[in-house]
LUMMI-180616 format. One record per residue (C-alpha): residue number from 1; y, x, z; residue in three letters. Coordinates in Angstrom, 3 decimals. Example, Ala and Ser with C-alpha at 12.3 -4.5 7.8 and 13.67 -1.06 7.14 Angstrom:
+-----+----------+----------+----------+-----+
:   k :       py :       px :       pz :   r :
+-----+----------+----------+----------+-----+
:   1 :   -4.500 :   12.300 :    7.800 : ALA :
:   2 :   -1.060 :   13.670 :    7.140 : SER :
+-----+----------+----------+----------+-----+
REM end
This chain:
+-----+----------+----------+----------+-----+
:   k :       py :       px :       pz :   r :
+-----+----------+----------+----------+-----+
:   1 :  116.627 :  132.399 :   94.688 : MET :
:   2 :  114.439 :  135.259 :   93.524 : ASP :
:   3 :  111.311 :  133.971 :   95.273 : THR :
:   4 :  108.531 :  133.048 :   92.831 : THR :
:   5 :  105.177 :  131.345 :   93.195 : VAL :
:   6 :  101.844 :  133.150 :   93.228 : SER :
:   7 :  100.248 :  132.674 :   89.827 : SER :
:   8 :   96.880 :  133.930 :   91.085 : ASP :
:   9 :   96.760 :  131.629 :   94.101 : ARG :
:  10 :   97.839 :  128.615 :   92.068 : LEU :
:  11 :   95.233 :  129.371 :   89.377 : ARG :
:  12 :   92.440 :  129.869 :   91.878 : GLU :
:  13 :   93.266 :  126.568 :   93.548 : ARG :
:  14 :   93.599 :  124.806 :   90.180 : PHE :
:  15 :   90.152 :  125.985 :   89.058 : ASP :
:  16 :   88.512 :  125.107 :   92.368 : GLU :
:  17 :   90.098 :  121.673 :   92.412 : PHE :
:  18 :   89.034 :  120.878 :   88.861 : ASN :
:  19 :   85.427 :  121.713 :   89.630 : ALA :
:  20 :   85.495 :  118.329 :   91.364 : ILE :
:  21 :   84.452 :  115.757 :   88.790 : GLY :
:  22 :   84.189 :  118.397 :   86.055 : ALA :
:  23 :   82.733 :  117.300 :   82.704 : THR :
:  24 :   80.581 :  119.322 :   80.339 : ASP :
:  25 :   83.404 :  119.532 :   77.794 : ARG :
:  26 :   85.948 :  121.079 :   80.141 : GLY :
:  27 :   87.697 :  117.962 :   81.389 : GLY :
:  28 :   87.505 :  115.952 :   84.597 : VAL :
:  29 :   86.252 :  112.480 :   85.458 : ASP :
:  30 :   88.007 :  111.356 :   88.658 : ARG :
:  31 :   89.065 :  107.725 :   88.158 : PRO :
:  32 :   90.845 :  106.118 :   91.063 : SER :
:  33 :   88.779 :  105.558 :   94.240 : LEU :
:  34 :   85.617 :  107.043 :   92.713 : SER :
:  35 :   83.463 :  109.427 :   94.729 : ASP :
:  36 :   84.953 :  112.345 :   92.789 : ALA :
:  37 :   88.439 :  111.063 :   93.566 : ASN :
:  38 :   87.517 :  110.937 :   97.250 : ARG :
:  39 :   86.295 :  114.549 :   97.182 : ARG :
:  40 :   89.517 :  115.609 :   95.483 : ALA :
:  41 :   91.571 :  113.871 :   98.167 : ARG :
:  42 :   89.475 :  115.504 :  100.896 : ASP :
:  43 :   90.059 :  118.965 :   99.450 : ARG :
:  44 :   93.779 :  118.308 :   99.095 : LEU :
:  45 :   94.074 :  117.196 :  102.719 : VAL :
:  46 :   92.277 :  120.377 :  103.799 : GLU :
:  47 :   94.767 :  122.498 :  101.876 : TRP :
:  48 :   97.735 :  120.515 :  103.185 : PHE :
:  49 :   96.619 :  121.072 :  106.751 : GLU :
:  50 :   95.894 :  124.766 :  106.154 : ALA :
:  51 :   99.466 :  125.158 :  104.863 : ALA :
:  52 :  100.799 :  123.667 :  108.102 : GLY :
:  53 :  101.731 :  120.307 :  106.621 : LEU :
:  54 :  101.581 :  117.123 :  108.657 : THR :
:  55 :   99.343 :  114.747 :  106.705 : VAL :
:  56 :   99.958 :  111.011 :  106.464 : THR :
:  57 :   97.951 :  108.471 :  104.447 : VAL :
:  58 :   99.521 :  105.083 :  103.825 : ASP :
:  59 :   98.022 :  101.620 :  103.219 : GLU :
:  60 :   97.589 :  102.239 :   99.483 : LEU :
:  61 :   95.994 :  105.652 :   99.910 : GLY :
:  62 :   99.083 :  107.677 :   98.985 : ASN :
:  63 :   98.652 :  111.086 :  100.661 : VAL :
:  64 :  101.730 :  112.870 :  102.025 : PHE :
:  65 :  102.003 :  116.407 :  103.443 : GLY :
:  66 :  105.257 :  117.088 :  105.307 : ARG :
:  67 :  106.896 :  120.472 :  105.945 : ARG :
:  68 :  109.530 :  120.234 :  108.657 : ALA :
:  69 :  113.158 :  121.201 :  108.032 : GLY :
:  70 :  115.779 :  122.655 :  110.356 : ARG :
:  71 :  117.266 :  119.179 :  110.571 : ASN :
:  72 :  114.058 :  117.165 :  110.472 : ASP :
:  73 :  115.879 :  113.852 :  110.772 : ASP :
:  74 :  117.383 :  114.215 :  107.308 : LEU :
:  75 :  115.663 :  112.325 :  104.469 : PRO :
:  76 :  113.113 :  114.640 :  102.805 : PRO :
:  77 :  112.868 :  116.103 :   99.349 : VAL :
:  78 :  109.709 :  114.544 :   97.904 : LEU :
:  79 :  107.673 :  116.375 :   95.253 : VAL :
:  80 :  104.301 :  115.544 :   93.747 : GLY :
:  81 :  102.275 :  113.573 :   91.223 : SER :
:  82 :   98.643 :  112.307 :   91.173 : HIS :
:  83 :   95.051 :  113.557 :   91.246 : VAL :
:  84 :   93.169 :  110.603 :   89.722 : ASP :
:  85 :   92.219 :  111.012 :   86.070 : SER :
:  86 :   91.364 :  109.103 :   82.960 : GLN :
:  87 :   87.664 :  108.628 :   82.268 : TYR :
:  88 :   86.692 :  112.018 :   80.834 : ASN :
:  89 :   90.311 :  113.074 :   81.041 : GLY :
:  90 :   92.219 :  116.352 :   81.164 : GLY :
:  91 :   92.468 :  118.979 :   83.901 : ARG :
:  92 :   96.267 :  119.316 :   83.923 : TYR :
:  93 :   97.544 :  115.734 :   83.939 : ASP :
:  94 :   98.997 :  115.025 :   87.388 : GLY :
:  95 :   97.162 :  117.880 :   89.083 : VAL :
:  96 :   99.719 :  120.594 :   88.347 : ILE :
:  97 :  102.420 :  118.432 :   89.936 : GLY :
:  98 :  100.538 :  118.075 :   93.217 : VAL :
:  99 :   99.188 :  121.629 :   93.387 : LEU :
: 100 :  102.554 :  122.921 :   92.220 : GLY :
: 101 :  104.209 :  121.141 :   95.139 : GLY :
: 102 :  101.688 :  122.674 :   97.526 : LEU :
: 103 :  102.263 :  126.118 :   96.012 : GLU :
: 104 :  106.002 :  125.719 :   96.622 : ILE :
: 105 :  105.303 :  125.102 :  100.298 : VAL :
: 106 :  102.991 :  128.122 :  100.464 : GLU :
: 107 :  105.610 :  130.293 :   98.747 : THR :
: 108 :  108.305 :  129.254 :  101.223 : LEU :
: 109 :  105.896 :  129.832 :  104.091 : ASN :
: 110 :  105.019 :  133.327 :  102.847 : ASP :
: 111 :  108.697 :  134.240 :  102.533 : ALA :
: 112 :  109.559 :  132.811 :  105.948 : GLY :
: 113 :  112.117 :  130.516 :  104.366 : ILE :
: 114 :  113.173 :  127.480 :  106.377 : GLU :
: 115 :  114.955 :  124.663 :  104.569 : THR :
: 116 :  117.594 :  122.363 :  105.982 : GLU :
: 117 :  115.690 :  119.256 :  104.994 : ARG :
: 118 :  111.991 :  118.492 :  105.270 : PRO :
: 119 :  109.902 :  118.769 :  102.114 : ILE :
: 120 :  107.033 :  116.377 :  101.454 : GLU :
: 121 :  104.279 :  116.799 :   98.877 : VAL :
: 122 :  102.652 :  113.553 :   97.703 : VAL :
: 123 :   99.554 :  112.577 :   95.729 : ALA :
: 124 :  100.057 :  109.005 :   94.512 : TRP :
: 125 :   97.178 :  106.511 :   94.276 : SER :
: 126 :   95.948 :  104.982 :   91.023 : ASN :
: 127 :   98.515 :  106.479 :   88.672 : GLU :
: 128 :   96.290 :  106.279 :   85.612 : GLU :
: 129 :   95.313 :  102.622 :   85.929 : GLY :
: 130 :   92.076 :  103.026 :   83.954 : VAL :
: 131 :   89.882 :  101.429 :   86.614 : ARG :
: 132 :   92.376 :   99.169 :   88.370 : PHE :
: 133 :   95.357 :   97.759 :   86.477 : GLN :
: 134 :   98.315 :   98.097 :   86.642 : PRO :
: 135 :   98.847 :  101.823 :   86.552 : ASP :
: 136 :  101.233 :  103.704 :   88.875 : MET :
: 137 :  100.092 :  101.317 :   91.597 : LEU :
: 138 :  100.644 :  103.548 :   94.626 : GLY :
: 139 :  104.151 :  104.630 :   93.682 : SER :
: 140 :  104.993 :  101.096 :   92.567 : GLY :
: 141 :  104.000 :   99.643 :   95.936 : ALA :
: 142 :  105.889 :  102.435 :   97.711 : PHE :
: 143 :  108.987 :  101.505 :   95.701 : ALA :
: 144 :  108.604 :   97.796 :   96.485 : GLY :
: 145 :  107.432 :   96.693 :   93.037 : LYS :
: 146 :  103.948 :   95.582 :   94.155 : PHE :
: 147 :  102.801 :   93.862 :   97.319 : ASP :
: 148 :  100.059 :   95.616 :   99.294 : VAL :
: 149 :   97.829 :   92.520 :   99.327 : GLU :
: 150 :   98.267 :   92.163 :   95.570 : PHE :
: 151 :   96.988 :   95.721 :   95.206 : ALA :
: 152 :   94.042 :   95.153 :   97.548 : TYR :
: 153 :   92.888 :   92.136 :   95.520 : ASP :
: 154 :   92.802 :   93.932 :   92.170 : LEU :
: 155 :   89.306 :   94.303 :   90.735 : THR :
: 156 :   87.678 :   96.639 :   88.253 : ASP :
: 157 :   85.370 :   95.499 :   85.437 : LYS :
: 158 :   82.472 :   95.229 :   87.881 : GLU :
: 159 :   84.486 :   92.943 :   90.153 : GLY :
: 160 :   84.922 :   95.562 :   92.889 : THR :
: 161 :   88.132 :   95.109 :   94.911 : ARG :
: 162 :   90.668 :   97.903 :   95.176 : PHE :
: 163 :   91.030 :   97.317 :   98.921 : GLY :
: 164 :   87.281 :   97.520 :   99.488 : ASP :
: 165 :   86.973 :  100.760 :   97.536 : GLU :
: 166 :   89.952 :  102.235 :   99.367 : LEU :
: 167 :   88.180 :  101.438 :  102.628 : GLU :
: 168 :   84.861 :  102.811 :  101.355 : ARG :
: 169 :   86.242 :  106.231 :  100.483 : ILE :
: 170 :   88.151 :  106.437 :  103.772 : GLY :
: 171 :   91.698 :  106.391 :  102.405 : TYR :
: 172 :   93.037 :  103.048 :  103.552 : ARG :
: 173 :   95.631 :  104.587 :  105.823 : GLY :
: 174 :   97.673 :  103.039 :  108.598 : GLU :
: 175 :  101.171 :  104.103 :  107.544 : ALA :
: 176 :  103.088 :  101.305 :  105.808 : PRO :
: 177 :  103.427 :  101.608 :  102.046 : CYS :
: 178 :  107.046 :  100.599 :  101.665 : GLU :
: 179 :  110.420 :  102.064 :  100.631 : PRO :
: 180 :  112.013 :  104.624 :  102.927 : ARG :
: 181 :  114.919 :  107.040 :  102.793 : ASP :
: 182 :  114.414 :  109.990 :  100.453 : LEU :
: 183 :  116.912 :  112.650 :   99.451 : HIS :
: 184 :  115.388 :  112.943 :   95.980 : CYS :
: 185 :  112.089 :  113.046 :   94.083 : TYR :
: 186 :  110.953 :  115.763 :   91.674 : LEU :
: 187 :  107.770 :  115.732 :   89.599 : GLU :
: 188 :  106.138 :  118.447 :   87.502 : LEU :
: 189 :  103.910 :  117.191 :   84.695 : HIS :
: 190 :  102.456 :  118.135 :   81.331 : VAL :
: 191 :  104.502 :  116.715 :   78.473 : GLU :
: 192 :  101.627 :  114.815 :   76.817 : GLN :
: 193 :  103.450 :  115.180 :   73.515 : GLY :
: 194 :  104.349 :  117.840 :   70.905 : PRO :
: 195 :  108.084 :  118.468 :   71.362 : LYS :
: 196 :  108.025 :  121.468 :   73.710 : LEU :
: 197 :  105.383 :  123.286 :   71.730 : GLU :
: 198 :  107.311 :  122.641 :   68.512 : ALA :
: 199 :  110.461 :  124.055 :   70.129 : ALA :
: 200 :  108.599 :  127.074 :   71.495 : GLY :
: 201 :  109.885 :  126.412 :   75.003 : HIS :
: 202 :  107.993 :  126.588 :   78.306 : SER :
: 203 :  110.040 :  123.991 :   80.162 : VAL :
: 204 :  111.181 :  120.459 :   79.479 : GLY :
: 205 :  114.105 :  118.957 :   81.388 : VAL :
: 206 :  113.313 :  115.250 :   81.399 : VAL :
: 207 :  116.325 :  112.954 :   81.181 : GLU :
: 208 :  114.471 :  109.649 :   81.288 : GLY :
: 209 :  111.317 :  107.681 :   80.542 : VAL :
: 210 :  110.507 :  105.090 :   77.879 : TYR :
: 211 :  110.285 :  101.454 :   78.798 : GLY :
: 212 :  107.109 :   99.636 :   77.842 : PHE :
: 213 :  105.279 :   96.334 :   77.775 : VAL :
: 214 :  101.522 :   95.706 :   77.974 : TRP :
: 215 :   99.714 :   92.600 :   76.747 : PHE :
: 216 :   96.220 :   91.339 :   77.421 : ASP :
: 217 :   95.311 :   89.198 :   74.430 : ALA :
: 218 :   92.239 :   87.341 :   73.169 : ALA :
: 219 :   90.934 :   85.410 :   70.188 : PHE :
: 220 :   88.206 :   82.758 :   70.626 : GLU :
: 221 :   86.340 :   81.761 :   67.472 : GLY :
: 222 :   82.765 :   80.709 :   66.774 : ALA :
: 223 :   79.612 :   82.816 :   66.757 : ALA :
: 224 :   77.237 :   82.221 :   63.885 : ASP :
: 225 :   74.598 :   83.971 :   61.818 : HIS :
: 226 :   75.963 :   86.790 :   59.673 : ALA :
: 227 :   73.700 :   85.900 :   56.765 : GLY :
: 228 :   73.684 :   82.161 :   56.027 : PRO :
: 229 :   77.299 :   81.389 :   57.086 : THR :
: 230 :   79.626 :   81.203 :   54.025 : PRO :
: 231 :   82.784 :   83.282 :   54.261 : MET :
: 232 :   85.091 :   80.251 :   53.980 : HIS :
: 233 :   83.431 :   78.575 :   56.990 : GLN :
: 234 :   83.826 :   81.481 :   59.384 : ARG :
: 235 :   86.077 :   81.640 :   62.438 : HIS :
: 236 :   85.828 :   85.352 :   63.125 : ASP :
: 237 :   87.709 :   86.573 :   66.192 : ALA :
: 238 :   87.413 :   90.194 :   65.063 : LEU :
: 239 :   89.027 :   89.502 :   61.699 : VAL :
: 240 :   92.028 :   88.006 :   63.506 : ALA :
: 241 :   92.137 :   91.033 :   65.796 : THR :
: 242 :   92.060 :   93.373 :   62.821 : SER :
: 243 :   95.141 :   91.636 :   61.418 : ASP :
: 244 :   96.962 :   92.249 :   64.701 : VAL :
: 245 :   95.926 :   95.911 :   64.820 : VAL :
: 246 :   97.462 :   96.410 :   61.385 : GLU :
: 247 :  100.571 :   94.462 :   62.379 : ALA :
: 248 :  101.139 :   96.543 :   65.520 : VAL :
: 249 :  100.990 :   99.714 :   63.432 : ARG :
: 250 :  103.429 :   98.251 :   60.883 : ARG :
: 251 :  105.868 :   96.963 :   63.507 : ILE :
: 252 :  105.890 :  100.300 :   65.332 : ALA :
: 253 :  106.547 :  102.125 :   62.071 : GLY :
: 254 :  109.543 :  100.008 :   61.135 : THR :
: 255 :  110.936 :   98.570 :   64.370 : GLY :
: 256 :  112.890 :  101.534 :   65.735 : GLY :
: 257 :  113.150 :  105.299 :   65.489 : GLU :
: 258 :  111.198 :  105.969 :   68.687 : ASP :
: 259 :  109.113 :  102.769 :   68.889 : LEU :
: 260 :  105.374 :  103.292 :   69.295 : VAL :
: 261 :  102.619 :  100.694 :   69.445 : GLY :
: 262 :   98.925 :  100.861 :   70.251 : THR :
: 263 :   95.918 :   98.562 :   70.425 : VAL :
: 264 :   93.951 :  100.724 :   72.816 : GLY :
: 265 :   91.133 :   98.529 :   74.129 : SER :
: 266 :   88.943 :   96.091 :   72.194 : VAL :
: 267 :   86.000 :   94.171 :   73.687 : ASP :
: 268 :   83.931 :   92.256 :   71.109 : VAL :
: 269 :   81.438 :   89.523 :   71.959 : SER :
: 270 :   78.547 :   89.124 :   71.324 : PRO :
: 271 :   78.840 :   92.562 :   69.693 : ASN :
: 272 :   75.702 :   92.253 :   67.576 : ALA :
: 273 :   75.206 :   93.526 :   64.031 : ILE :
: 274 :   74.062 :   90.166 :   62.643 : ASN :
: 275 :   76.348 :   87.767 :   64.568 : VAL :
: 276 :   79.901 :   86.760 :   63.659 : ILE :
: 277 :   82.193 :   87.856 :   66.541 : PRO :
: 278 :   82.992 :   84.859 :   68.714 : GLU :
: 279 :   85.493 :   86.418 :   71.079 : ARG :
: 280 :   87.626 :   89.539 :   71.191 : VAL :
: 281 :   89.687 :   90.664 :   74.166 : ASP :
: 282 :   92.199 :   93.389 :   73.349 : PHE :
: 283 :   95.338 :   95.099 :   74.619 : THR :
: 284 :   98.714 :   95.919 :   73.095 : VAL :
: 285 :  101.027 :   98.694 :   74.324 : ASP :
: 286 :  104.628 :   98.906 :   73.011 : LEU :
: 287 :  107.131 :  101.602 :   74.064 : ARG :
: 288 :  110.660 :  102.786 :   73.349 : SER :
: 289 :  113.610 :  104.282 :   75.215 : TYR :
: 290 :  115.561 :  101.206 :   74.095 : ASP :
: 291 :  114.520 :   98.071 :   75.995 : ASP :
: 292 :  115.867 :   95.730 :   73.311 : GLU :
: 293 :  113.645 :   97.453 :   70.760 : THR :
: 294 :  110.630 :   96.813 :   73.007 : VAL :
: 295 :  111.654 :   93.156 :   73.414 : ASP :
: 296 :  111.966 :   92.626 :   69.651 : ARG :
: 297 :  108.646 :   94.298 :   68.964 : ALA :
: 298 :  106.930 :   92.251 :   71.683 : ALA :
: 299 :  108.179 :   89.006 :   70.158 : GLU :
: 300 :  107.024 :   90.113 :   66.705 : GLN :
: 301 :  103.557 :   90.921 :   68.039 : VAL :
: 302 :  103.300 :   87.502 :   69.705 : ARG :
: 303 :  104.139 :   85.859 :   66.365 : ARG :
: 304 :  101.589 :   87.996 :   64.547 : GLU :
: 305 :   98.899 :   86.963 :   67.050 : ILE :
: 306 :   99.706 :   83.285 :   66.494 : ALA :
: 307 :   99.722 :   83.704 :   62.696 : HIS :
: 308 :   96.416 :   85.588 :   62.732 : ALA :
: 309 :   94.848 :   82.825 :   64.808 : ALA :
: 310 :   96.063 :   80.161 :   62.374 : ASP :
: 311 :   94.753 :   82.034 :   59.352 : ARG :
: 312 :   91.276 :   82.485 :   60.821 : GLU :
: 313 :   91.079 :   79.123 :   62.619 : GLY :
: 314 :   90.580 :   80.584 :   66.095 : VAL :
: 315 :   92.191 :   79.980 :   69.477 : ASP :
: 316 :   94.368 :   82.664 :   71.022 : TRP :
: 317 :   95.896 :   83.793 :   74.284 : ASP :
: 318 :   98.461 :   86.480 :   75.029 : CYS :
: 319 :   99.578 :   87.439 :   78.536 : GLU :
: 320 :  102.167 :   90.034 :   79.483 : GLU :
: 321 :  100.569 :   92.082 :   82.271 : VAL :
: 322 :  103.026 :   94.946 :   82.671 : MET :
: 323 :  106.652 :   95.596 :   81.819 : ARG :
: 324 :  108.759 :   98.538 :   82.909 : ILE :
: 325 :  112.312 :   99.022 :   81.747 : GLU :
: 326 :  113.369 :  102.417 :   80.443 : SER :
: 327 :  114.627 :  104.791 :   83.088 : GLN :
: 328 :  117.493 :  107.272 :   82.911 : SER :
: 329 :  117.146 :  109.910 :   85.592 : PHE :
: 330 :  119.935 :  110.969 :   87.931 : ASP :
: 331 :  122.459 :  113.144 :   86.070 : ASP :
: 332 :  123.146 :  115.449 :   89.005 : ASP :
: 333 :  119.459 :  116.048 :   89.712 : LEU :
: 334 :  118.764 :  116.655 :   86.029 : VAL :
: 335 :  121.503 :  119.303 :   86.111 : GLU :
: 336 :  119.860 :  120.806 :   89.199 : THR :
: 337 :  116.712 :  121.277 :   87.102 : VAL :
: 338 :  118.821 :  122.830 :   84.317 : VAL :
: 339 :  120.397 :  125.243 :   86.810 : ASP :
: 340 :  116.941 :  126.096 :   88.162 : ALA :
: 341 :  115.749 :  126.923 :   84.649 : ALA :
: 342 :  118.880 :  128.946 :   83.885 : ASP :
: 343 :  118.398 :  130.984 :   87.059 : ALA :
: 344 :  115.005 :  132.062 :   85.716 : LEU :
: 345 :  116.207 :  132.539 :   82.113 : ASP :
: 346 :  113.610 :  129.930 :   81.166 : ALA :
: 347 :  114.091 :  128.401 :   77.736 : GLU :
: 348 :  114.092 :  124.633 :   77.985 : TYR :
: 349 :  114.391 :  121.485 :   75.927 : THR :
: 350 :  116.027 :  118.274 :   77.111 : ARG :
: 351 :  113.832 :  115.310 :   76.255 : LEU :
: 352 :  112.743 :  111.802 :   77.140 : VAL :
: 353 :  109.181 :  111.010 :   78.184 : SER :
: 354 :  107.155 :  108.584 :   76.119 : GLY :
: 355 :  104.564 :  108.287 :   78.898 : ALA :
: 356 :  104.997 :  106.409 :   82.148 : GLY :
: 357 :  105.055 :  108.389 :   85.387 : HIS :
: 358 :  105.305 :  107.765 :   89.112 : ASP :
: 359 :  108.857 :  109.059 :   88.750 : ALA :
: 360 :  109.690 :  105.800 :   86.932 : SER :
: 361 :  109.271 :  103.869 :   90.188 : TYR :
: 362 :  110.750 :  106.533 :   92.476 : LEU :
: 363 :  113.862 :  106.386 :   90.305 : ASN :
: 364 :  114.489 :  102.946 :   91.838 : ARG :
: 365 :  114.665 :  104.466 :   95.321 : LEU :
: 366 :  116.418 :  107.795 :   95.051 : CYS :
: 367 :  117.745 :  110.431 :   92.624 : PRO :
: 368 :  114.784 :  111.446 :   90.473 : THR :
: 369 :  114.038 :  114.029 :   87.790 : ALA :
: 370 :  111.034 :  115.641 :   86.130 : MET :
: 371 :  110.002 :  119.045 :   84.818 : VAL :
: 372 :  107.655 :  119.160 :   81.822 : PHE :
: 373 :  105.458 :  121.969 :   80.542 : VAL :
: 374 :  103.957 :  121.986 :   77.031 : PRO :
: 375 :  100.742 :  120.293 :   75.975 : SER :
: 376 :   99.024 :  122.345 :   73.286 : VAL :
: 377 :   98.921 :  120.270 :   70.076 : ASP :
: 378 :  100.504 :  117.448 :   72.093 : GLY :
: 379 :   97.052 :  116.428 :   73.353 : VAL :
: 380 :   96.555 :  114.648 :   76.684 : SER :
: 381 :   94.275 :  112.033 :   78.311 : HIS :
: 382 :   91.263 :  113.792 :   76.785 : THR :
: 383 :   88.980 :  116.665 :   77.737 : GLU :
: 384 :   90.782 :  118.792 :   75.119 : ASP :
: 385 :   94.023 :  118.688 :   77.103 : GLU :
: 386 :   95.333 :  122.252 :   77.559 : PHE :
: 387 :   98.476 :  124.023 :   78.742 : THR :
: 388 :   98.977 :  127.786 :   78.641 : GLU :
: 389 :   98.873 :  129.124 :   82.188 : TRP :
: 390 :  102.115 :  131.065 :   81.873 : GLU :
: 391 :  103.817 :  127.757 :   81.051 : ASP :
: 392 :  102.354 :  126.128 :   84.165 : VAL :
: 393 :  103.730 :  128.997 :   86.253 : VAL :
: 394 :  107.119 :  128.848 :   84.535 : ALA :
: 395 :  107.404 :  125.123 :   85.227 : GLY :
: 396 :  106.314 :  125.556 :   88.834 : THR :
: 397 :  108.958 :  128.238 :   89.388 : ASN :
: 398 :  111.639 :  125.953 :   87.959 : VAL :
: 399 :  110.389 :  123.230 :   90.287 : LEU :
: 400 :  110.523 :  125.671 :   93.213 : LEU :
: 401 :  114.159 :  126.536 :   92.517 : ASN :
: 402 :  115.120 :  122.881 :   92.153 : ALA :
: 403 :  113.274 :  121.808 :   95.313 : VAL :
: 404 :  114.736 :  124.667 :   97.329 : ARG :
: 405 :  118.257 :  123.865 :   96.137 : SER :
: 406 :  117.991 :  120.209 :   97.119 : LYS :
: 407 :  116.195 :  120.942 :  100.405 : ALA :
: 408 :  119.101 :  123.135 :  101.531 : ASP :
: 409 :  121.688 :  120.395 :  101.031 : GLU :
: 410 :  123.140 :  119.018 :  104.249 : VAL :
+-----+----------+----------+----------+-----+
REM end
């Protein structure tokens, strides 16, 4: 297992790929089903085909490139991630997992190595969920969590349907998006947190993923003039929201060792300097590796929303829009990643991911594990996202060893 990936080829492809949708501040803007996302998919398909992969696009726009095995009837080893981004997001998030999978194929091709099982590289649709919610839509539908028609009917803030946009960019494929037999799934990703950098290690062996719950919530009060309206007669939806923002921070700080909570989106109406806010729509995100901790925090937040509404004399609504239970990855596959790191003398840290990944849904179908590489300063989902290139290469080589080991199993 002394074959290693080409750092130069991977870097050249990484830089070329991230010129698509590039921002002035060094990030990328490729939200799902945008024109930039279409160009990224087109380039990826070109590279898949040039590497001799058989390309398949399914009903949700998931793109697969298949390398045949000696026994091509065996379930494949699947490896990949996503190529859509946050608005003005980072260059590494998702991309290194897809291009890393392609580089593994190229490395095996160059060495003339045939594997017992087929290997498939996948780019999942709509992982980020910034334009169409929920996130991880393509992998979720593939795993049987979401119905295809449900996905097609999702709309963005402009009312544009997911299915229509998928058709427009030419990636509404014919292959069914449904569960099928897989030998295992492996995903390379940036950590999006500070633990690896703090440990001084290039590789993270991921043992599981946090569970989380998302709420869409709203307060409905009364608009009025900011000048003449006495303070005791106001029904200010933003004041109620502010109480909840503070409560989420307090609950997350006291509700469990690893519990985190975020109010990440706030939409104020009428949003004028001299008008009392009539309505606020906002989101709440709660996460922990312990599902009971998430449940307790969610119930506390619901109570805080009701109390805030009573205090300010406004109406309220709170709807759970997403819940994923915590995931523990397959022990044997996690140990395969450990062995792959040991074979390279790569220093690694075992950890749990606080971010959701496509691997969370694949874990329902087959043995699943992830390889992390460090995020400098723990930063991700912004244009400042950065990972040292030698760490990207180290993680890709660990992934190569793990994929090769599993692909040679009979």
